[in-house]
C-alpha positions, -999 to +999 in steps of 0.1 A: -665-179-635-691-196-639-693-214-675-717-197-696-739-221-722-745-211-758-783-213-771-779-246-788-765-260-753-794-246-737-828-261-766-802-296-764-812-294-724-843-289-726-849-318-753-835-343-733-856-331-699-885-330-717-877-361-731-869-380-698-830-386-708-819-360-681-831-365-644-836-332-633-845-344-598-812-366-595-781-345-579-753-341-599-722-363-594-690-344-574-658-353-592-633-362-573-604-338-583-570-355-574-547-328-561-511-324-573-481-300-556-469-277-575-435-278-588-415-249-591-393-250-622-384-222-614-365-232-583-362-264-577-350-283-552-312-289-550-312-320-523-335-353-518-356-359-484-326-383-475-305-355-477-325-337-455-333-367-431-291-370-428-294-336-419-318-339-391-300-367-376-271-348-380-282-318-358-302-342-334-267-352-318-256-314-322-283-306-303-276-333-277-245-324-277-252-283-269-275-293-245-252-310-221-226-282-228-254-252-221-268-271-189-235-277-174-221-237-178-253-223-169-261-248-139-298-250-154-318-275-168-328-271-209-347-291-235-329-286-271-349-302-294-343-299-340-378-285-349-377-283-389-346-288-415-361-272-446-347-264-482-352-229-489-337-193-506-316-174-487-346-143-487-364-167-467-339-164-434-333-130-445-365-115-443-368-129-404-340-113-393-346-074-380-320-044-375-309-054-337-306-091-346-274-106-339-260-134-364-227-150-361-204-160-391-187-194-391-169-215-420-150-255-419-119-257-421-117-274-457-118-245-485-125-259-515-164-270-498-167-238-480-162-214-510-169-182-503-204-186-487-203-185-451-223-204-426-248-188-404-259-186-370-283-163-358-298-169-318-332-152-306-321-121-286-347-122-257-324-163-249-295-147-257-301-118-228-313-150-205-283-171-208-257-139-200-276-135-175-276-165-156-236-163-168-235-134-147-255-150-113-285-143-121-320-161-122-326-159-164-358-136-160-369-123-193-375-089-191-410-078-197-404-039-210-374-050-231-378-036-266-381-057-295-357-039-314-331-042-279-296-036-290-271-052-271-243-037-259-204-040-258-202-065-225-234-084-236-216-090-271-180-098-261-199-126-241-223-139-269-190-142-291-176-166-266-212-184-257-217-188-294-179-199-307-182-223-279-216-238-293-200-234-331-163-253-319-187-285-313-208-284-347-181-311-365-186-336-337-217-347-350-212-349-384-180-374-375-201-405-387-200-392-425-170-369-429-145-351-406-151-316-400-142-286-383-160-256-378-146-224-368-161-193-352-153-161-378-171-128-364-206-113-356-229-093-377-242-070-354-271-055-382-276-082-409-300-063-429-271-045-442-247-070-453-255-092-477-241-123-471-254-145-492-271-145-528-310-135-525-319-166-546-292-189-536-304-225-521-297-229-486-308-250-456-323-239-427-321-259-395-343-249-368-341-257-329-357-251-300-342-236-271-365-241-237-358-234-203-375-235-174-388-193-177-380-182-213-379-201-248-362-192-284-352-205-316-314-214-331-317-211-366-290-224-389-281-213-426-265-236-442-252-227-479-267-249-501-230-248-521-213-259-491-239-290-489-235-301-526-198-300-521-204-319-487-223-346-499-202-351-534-175-360-510-193-380-487-205-399-520-167-406-529-157-416-494-184-440-494-176-459-532-139-461-521-154-481-492-176-501-517-150-504-541-119-513-518-138-541-502-121-570-521-086-567-515-074-601-497-044-602-524-034-568-510-037-576-473-022-609-475+009-601-494+015-575-466+011-604-443+033-626-457+063-608-445+048-606-408+062-626-378+039-653-360+054-675-332+039-707-333+045-731-301+045-768-300+032-784-271+044-822-262+020-820-228+014-808-197+019-819-162+020-810-127+056-813-106+067-796-072+088-769-066+109-793-048+111-818-072+121-790-100+150-779-078+165-811-081+163-816-117+194-826-130+205-833-164+194-873-181+166-873-154+129-882-169+101-867-163+066-886-164+038-867-191+021-898-183+011-901-223+022-922-249+053-915-274+038-910-304+009-889-293+002-852-310+017-821-304-005-794-304+004-760-320-006-730-305-007-694-319-015-669-296-023-687-268-048-704-290-046-740-299-052-742-340-032-779-351-019-808-336+010-828-355+032-858-350+070-849-342+094-856-371+122-841-392+128-819-423+159-810-437+176-830-409+161-799-385+134-807-356+095-805-375+058-814-363+035-823-396+003-804-388-027-834-390-063-819-378-076-782-381-090-767-345-094-733-357-114-729-394-097-696-411 
């Protein structure tokens, strides 16, 4: 709504124009207003950009794994890549589902981190049918007469469960650089709109993965509960803290090594003789090593020369007095 001027303001403008203080021919300068992104305090963000970037790299590895598995299983070539990793409310994921969609439920093996919220996996129906057609020997061509509310048959559901179970079972390998997790298939919901699996306002991270076949393409969506991710990130932070605080444990390491046995070989010299001469050696014979009698003795540890020294005795036993060190410790 335009601002309405009062009579006194209008008179002031007219007087300024008559006196020349206001140049009416000069266009008004446009003020550049700096725009800021609005922050929703009702639903604040739980995960930082670094956390979302970590999830993006994790599922990029997962996309490469299932890409090779699907290519081998279906004997075709497809391209699988991560399209988006976004923090949303669960209703953003739920509202995109229809009554004919099929959603698989999964969990991790650590119940204290999982709690009661499942992981949801949704694969577009046209892509599922194309993959199932290839499994049964077809070309995977999409059916143009297929309705948008198509319900899969019992046979197709059984094949779908085997397919999605295999895709879920390899998901833990992409987390191994941060934490050891094992993902397990739980069950399949054929009408997810009738079941409230997660609270509508609960925070989730939705991972979108594009799957492209030569004759069809679709999307694999993963809905990761925010509570589970928060617990996982906390566990990862604890593990990193333990590694950082446990770096300087030299005394403990040396305490455990002090009782270890280590073979040390003292080498007087090396020489070559014929096998026939070796065969005829007897007690009292002399082997010429071609070195002076006061030459140093070499000490070898693990097949490598560490020290040299002088032969002598200590407490009436043969000993070597260490001289020069060859390997710096």
